[in-house]
N, C-alpha and C positions, 0 to 999 in steps of 0.2 A: 664204617667203610665196608663195602662188600668185597667179595673175593674176585670180582671182575674189574677192578680198577686197573688202569694202565700199568701201574708199577707191580701189581701182583699177578698179572696174566702173562705167562712166559711166551705164549703164541703172539700176543700183541707186541711184546718186546722184540721178539725175533722178526716180526713183520717190519717194525719200525727200524730195526738195525739193517735189514735188507734194503729198505728204501733209502736209508742214509748211504749205504755202500754204493747203490746204484747212482745216487746223486753225485757222490764223490767221484765215481768213475767218469760220469759225463762231464763234470767240472774239470777233471784232469785232462780229458780228451780235448775239451774246448781250450784250455790253457795251452796245450801243445800246438793246436791249430793256430791260435793267436800268435804264439811265439814264432812259428814258421812264417806267418804273414808279415810280422814285424821284420824278420830277417830279409824277406824278399823286398819289402818296401825300403829298407835301409840300403840294400844293394842298388835299387833304382835311384835313390837319392844320391848315393855316391857317384853313380854313373852320370847323372845330370849335373852334379857339381863339377865333375871333370870336363864335361862337354861345354858348360858355360865358361869355365876357365880357358879352354881351347879357343872358344869364340872370342873371348876378351883379348887373347894373345894375337888374334888375326886383325883386330882393329888397330889402325895406325894411331900412334900417340898424338893426340890433339890437345893434351893438357887435361887435367882433371876437371876443371870447371867449364870447359868448352862444351856446349851442347852439340849433339849430333843433329844437324839440320839436313834433311833429305834434299832440300833445294840447293844446298851447296855441292852436292855430289852430282856433278854434270858428267854425263857419259863422254868418253874420249872423242867421239866424232863431232862434238860441238865446238 
């Protein structure tokens, strides 16, 4: 084995360590970004769930198995 093998070259070890630190920093930054995105999406999902619940509460109770047929909804002037 020569003296320039990766394990014996301190400069190569320092370079590799620096590259790993850079990659770890980018990975940590990406993880933070993805966590923020998940929080925003969960807030949107929660809002949509509330809005769907509000819409369900506005529909008159026709029974659970009764389909909503738009042809049955005749405007009041007919």
